[in-house]
Residue, then its C-alpha position, 0 to 999 in steps of 0.5 A: m179482158p178488153q183494152r181500155s183507153q185513158s179516159p172513160s167513155r161516155t157509156a162508162v161515165r153514165s154507167a158509173y153514175n147510174l150504178r152509184l145512184l142504184v147502190s145508194r138507193l139499194r143501201r137505203r132500202l136495205k137499211e129500212v128492212y132491218d133495225n140497226q139498234d141505234l148503232t153508229p155507222s162506225q160501230i156497224s162498220v166494226i161489226s161488219r169487219l169482225s163478222h167477215g174478217g174474224p177477231a182483230s185487235t183494236s189496233d188492227l181495226a183502227v188501221a183497217e178503218g182508217v182511224r186513230r187507235q184511241s177513236m177505235a178504242a171508244v167504238v170498241n168500248a161502246l160495243e163491249e158495253r152493249g154486249v156486242v163484242h168481248r175481248q179474248s187473249d190472242p192465241q199467238d201472243a197472250r199479251r195482245q187482246l182480240i175483239v170478238l163478236s159475241p154469240s148473240a151478235v153473230e145470231t142477230l147478224e145472221g138473222t138480219r142478213q137473212l131478212r135483207d136477202q129474203w126481201l131482195a129475193d122477193v123484190l127481184q122475183r116480183s120485178y123480173s122474168d126468169e130471163e131478166l134475172a139471168v141477165i142480172d145474175h150475169a151482170l153481177v158477175l161482171l160487176d164483181r170483176m171490179f173487185t177481183t181484178p187488180t187495178e193498174s196501180e196494184r199491178e205496178r207494185 
């Protein structure tokens, strides 16, 4: 990996700005592709976290989301009332309750993911040649490095 100077180059600053704008626009468009069923951003975040990370306690969710346990309990209760999640005993500690996505929520999530993926694949196919798609694919691998390479502070730990 190339050595980096202390302050970002003009190219890095411009790229950061353009990437942030692109991600923001893409996020808005993807939200248009599916109905969020009037879920709040906090509820969507918890559903996403459970979908990717599996069952978790309310306390674990609160820590992961950076909110108070009481606030997370309100989010979980609202999702439970809608039938999106249910509680089950932790197999490791029967005193602890885990929050689990309902089967219908898992099915809905998979359907909306497929809709968004299909929409995005269609847009990419219409907008770019095969050669350009190969460049985009390579750029995505490079961008993913931001999340797979330890940061300086992580290396110092």
